[in-house]
C-alpha positions as CSV (number, residue, x, y, z in Angstrom):
1,M,20.3,-6.1,-6.0
2,K,16.8,-6.9,-6.7
3,I,13.8,-4.8,-4.8
4,V,10.2,-5.4,-5.1
5,V,7.8,-2.4,-3.9
6,L,4.2,-3.0,-3.3
7,P,2.4,0.5,-3.7
8,K,-1.3,0.8,-3.3
9,Q,-3.7,3.4,-5.4
10,T,-5.7,5.3,-2.8
11,F,-8.1,8.3,-2.8
12,D,-6.7,11.5,-3.1
13,T,-5.9,13.2,0.2
14,E,-8.1,16.2,-0.7
15,A,-11.0,13.9,-1.9
16,K,-14.5,14.9,-0.8
17,I,-16.0,11.5,0.5
18,T,-19.7,10.6,-0.3
19,L,-21.9,7.5,0.3
20,D,-23.9,6.4,-3.2
21,A,-27.5,5.4,-2.9
22,A,-26.2,1.8,-1.8
23,G,-24.8,3.1,1.2
24,K,-21.5,2.3,-0.3
25,I,-18.1,4.8,-1.2
26,N,-19.0,6.9,-3.9
27,R,-15.8,6.6,-6.5
28,E,-16.7,8.5,-9.2
29,G,-15.1,11.7,-10.1
30,V,-12.7,10.9,-7.2
31,N,-8.8,11.5,-7.8
32,L,-6.7,8.4,-7.5
33,I,-3.2,8.8,-6.0
34,M,-0.4,6.4,-5.1
35,N,-0.4,6.0,-1.4
36,P,1.8,8.6,0.0
37,Y,3.7,6.3,2.3
38,D,4.6,3.9,-0.9
39,E,6.0,7.0,-2.3
40,F,8.7,6.9,0.3
41,A,9.1,3.2,-0.7
42,V,9.6,3.5,-3.9
43,E,12.1,6.5,-3.5
44,E,14.0,4.1,-1.2
45,A,14.4,1.7,-3.6
46,L,15.6,3.9,-6.3
47,R,18.1,5.0,-4.1
48,L,19.4,1.6,-3.1
49,K,19.4,0.7,-6.8
50,E,21.5,3.8,-7.5
51,K,24.1,2.7,-4.5
52,H,24.0,-0.8,-5.1
53,G,22.9,-1.5,-8.5
54,G,20.2,-4.1,-9.8
55,E,16.7,-3.5,-10.5
56,V,13.5,-2.2,-9.0
57,T,10.1,-3.8,-9.8
58,V,6.6,-2.3,-8.8
59,V,3.6,-4.6,-7.7
60,S,0.2,-3.9,-7.0
61,F,-3.2,-5.6,-6.8
62,G,-6.1,-3.8,-7.4
63,G,-8.7,-2.3,-10.2
64,P,-8.2,-1.0,-13.9
65,K,-6.9,2.4,-12.8
66,V,-3.8,1.2,-10.6
67,P,-1.6,1.3,-13.7
68,D,-1.3,4.7,-13.6
69,I,0.3,4.7,-10.1
70,L,2.5,1.8,-11.7
71,R,3.3,4.3,-14.5
72,Q,4.3,6.8,-12.1
73,A,6.6,4.5,-10.3
74,L,8.5,3.7,-13.6
75,A,8.6,7.6,-14.5
76,M,10.5,7.8,-11.1
77,G,13.2,5.2,-12.1
78,A,11.8,1.6,-11.6
79,D,12.5,-0.7,-14.4
80,K,9.4,-3.0,-14.3
81,A,5.9,-3.5,-13.2
82,V,3.3,-6.1,-12.3
83,H,-0.6,-5.4,-12.3
84,V,-2.9,-8.2,-10.8
85,G,-6.7,-7.1,-11.6
86,D,-9.4,-7.5,-8.8
87,E,-11.7,-9.1,-11.5
88,G,-14.3,-11.2,-10.0
89,L,-13.8,-9.8,-6.6
90,E,-16.6,-8.0,-5.2
91,E,-15.1,-7.8,-1.5
92,I,-11.4,-7.6,-0.7
93,D,-9.5,-7.0,2.6
94,E,-6.1,-7.2,4.0
95,H,-6.0,-11.0,3.7
96,T,-7.3,-11.2,0.3
97,T,-4.4,-8.6,-0.8
98,A,-1.8,-10.3,1.3
99,T,-2.6,-13.7,-0.2
100,I,-2.6,-12.5,-3.7
101,L,0.8,-10.6,-3.4
102,A,2.3,-13.2,-1.5
103,K,1.4,-15.7,-4.4
104,L,2.8,-13.6,-7.1
105,L,6.5,-12.7,-5.1
106,R,6.7,-16.5,-4.6
107,D,7.7,-16.5,-8.3
108,L,9.8,-13.3,-8.1
109,E,13.2,-13.2,-7.1
110,Y,13.9,-10.5,-5.0
111,D,16.5,-9.4,-2.1
112,L,14.2,-6.7,-0.5
113,I,10.6,-5.9,-0.3
114,L,9.8,-2.1,0.3
115,A,5.9,-1.0,1.2
116,G,4.6,2.1,3.0
117,W,3.8,1.4,6.5
118,R,0.2,2.3,6.0
119,A,-2.5,3.2,3.3
120,I,-4.0,6.5,4.0
121,D,-7.3,5.4,3.1
122,D,-8.1,2.1,5.4
123,G,-5.2,2.9,7.6
124,S,-5.1,-0.9,8.4
125,A,-1.3,-1.2,8.5
126,Q,-1.6,-4.8,7.9
127,V,-0.9,-6.0,4.3
128,A,2.9,-5.9,4.4
129,G,2.8,-7.7,7.8
130,R,0.8,-10.6,6.3
131,V,2.7,-10.7,3.2
132,A,6.1,-10.9,5.6
133,E,4.1,-13.9,7.5
134,I,3.1,-15.9,4.8
135,L,6.5,-15.8,2.9
136,G,8.3,-16.2,6.3
137,L,10.4,-13.3,6.0
138,P,11.8,-10.8,8.9
139,M,9.9,-7.4,8.9
140,V,11.0,-4.0,10.3
141,N,8.1,-1.4,10.4
142,M,7.9,2.4,10.3
143,V,11.3,2.9,9.2
144,I,13.0,6.5,8.9
145,K,16.7,5.3,8.0
146,L,18.0,2.1,6.1
147,D,21.4,0.9,5.3
148,I,22.1,-2.3,3.3
149,A,25.4,-4.1,3.7
150,E,26.7,-7.5,3.4
151,G,23.6,-9.3,2.8
152,K,21.8,-7.4,6.3
153,A,19.5,-4.5,6.2
154,V,19.9,-2.2,9.1
155,A,16.9,-0.2,10.3
156,S,16.0,3.0,12.2
157,R,12.7,3.8,13.6
158,E,11.4,6.1,16.2
159,I,10.3,4.8,19.5
160,E,8.8,6.8,22.6
161,G,11.9,8.9,23.3
162,G,14.5,8.0,20.9
163,Y,15.1,5.7,18.3
164,E,15.7,2.2,17.5
165,V,18.1,0.0,15.3
166,V,17.0,-3.0,14.0
167,E,19.2,-5.6,12.0
168,V,17.7,-8.4,10.2
169,P,18.9,-10.4,7.4
170,L,17.9,-10.4,3.7
171,P,15.6,-11.0,2.4
172,A,13.4,-8.9,4.5
173,V,10.5,-6.6,4.2
174,I,10.6,-3.1,5.3
175,T,8.0,-0.4,5.5
176,A,8.5,3.4,5.1
177,Q,7.4,6.3,7.1
178,K,7.8,9.8,6.4
179,G,11.0,11.1,7.0
180,L,12.8,8.4,5.4
181,N,13.6,10.1,2.1
182,E,11.9,13.1,-0.1
183,P,10.5,11.1,-3.3
184,R,11.3,12.6,-6.3
185,Y,9.0,13.9,-9.1
186,P,9.2,12.3,-12.7
187,T,10.9,14.1,-15.1
188,M,9.5,14.6,-18.6
189,K,12.3,11.9,-19.7
190,G,11.3,9.3,-17.1
191,I,7.6,9.8,-18.2
192,M,8.6,9.2,-21.8
193,Q,10.9,6.1,-21.1
194,A,7.9,4.7,-18.7
195,K,5.9,4.2,-22.0
196,K,8.4,1.7,-23.2
197,K,9.0,-0.1,-19.8
198,P,7.5,-3.5,-19.2
199,M,4.2,-3.6,-17.6
200,Q,2.9,-7.4,-16.8
201,K,-0.7,-7.7,-16.6
202,L,-2.1,-10.7,-14.7
203,T,-5.3,-11.9,-13.3
204,I,-5.9,-13.9,-10.1
205,A,-6.4,-17.0,-12.0
206,D,-2.9,-16.6,-13.6
207,L,-1.9,-17.2,-9.9
208,G,-3.6,-20.5,-9.6
209,L,-5.8,-18.6,-6.9
210,G,-9.8,-18.5,-6.4
211,G,-12.7,-19.5,-4.2
212,E,-12.0,-19.5,-0.3
213,E,-8.1,-18.9,-0.8
214,V,-9.2,-15.2,-1.5
215,A,-12.1,-14.8,0.3
216,P,-12.2,-12.1,2.5
217,K,-12.1,-12.6,6.3
218,V,-13.6,-9.1,7.1
219,R,-16.4,-7.6,5.6
220,A,-17.8,-3.9,6.1
221,R,-21.4,-4.0,7.4
222,R,-22.1,-0.5,7.1
223,Y,-20.1,2.9,5.7
224,Y,-21.2,6.2,7.5
225,L,-19.6,9.7,7.3
226,P,-19.0,11.4,10.5
227,S,-21.6,13.6,11.8
228,P,-21.4,17.3,11.1
229,R,-19.4,19.4,13.7
230,S,-21.8,21.8,15.2
231,Q,-21.0,25.2,14.9
232,G,-19.4,27.3,17.8
233,K,-20.4,29.6,19.9
234,I,-19.6,33.2,21.3
235,I,-20.3,34.2,24.6
236,T,-20.6,38.1,25.1
237,G,-21.0,40.3,28.2
238,E,-19.1,41.4,31.3
239,P,-16.1,38.9,31.6
240,A,-17.4,37.4,35.2
241,E,-21.0,36.6,33.8
242,A,-19.0,35.3,30.2
243,A,-17.0,33.0,32.4
244,A,-20.1,31.8,34.2
245,E,-22.1,31.3,30.7
246,L,-18.8,29.4,29.6
247,V,-18.9,27.2,32.7
248,R,-22.8,26.3,32.6
249,L,-22.3,25.6,28.8
250,L,-19.3,23.2,29.5
251,R,-21.3,21.2,32.3
252,E,-24.8,21.5,30.9
253,E,-24.1,21.1,26.9
254,A,-20.6,20.1,26.2
255,K,-20.7,18.0,29.5
256,V,-17.2,17.9,30.2
257,V,-17.2,19.4,33.6
């Protein structure tokens, strides 16, 4: 069974986001990690490999530090990796990323494509769906249980008030939700072995793409940080007086009454 996973590199969940002089997100000194939802996808791919045999390939598009998360996936147990660099692209969006990944996937053999259901940085939850659409594959989103048998994927997902079970033929795209599994930590042996595993590095030109094909359809016009939260107020005094003051503040300042 051949499985492809599409991890993304994102800011650390504890990173403090600032803007530079040009009003863009300042990436200096920010720790980068594998998107947590993609870790579930990598782990599920490894479990399916252990159960059914085959190989796991991790594929990612992005800047020069992306190989760090690919090495992490290789250390966890993936067999090989492909990194497509973003040189020459000043701006990208979900359309750009999905177009590049889908173009690469057309030249790969796979029975299943796994990804996290969304990335924690932009939260758009679009790339996997766009890839499935471009490749003409069925997709099940936000999966918390996955079984593969007889050329089919049986996926369970939470819905309001219960669970939904969806069956799709392979190949298919499945996106992982928290609860699907518990990702393993790379062992020292795995880390050492990862250094010897193949990682192919490609450019957009190598894929025969360029120009309008990868031009973003959406551009961010401005970035801004949320307004700092105002300090809370402590109301003192007799209960009746304090209650009256609270109602006044809620009505006149908070304007919620």
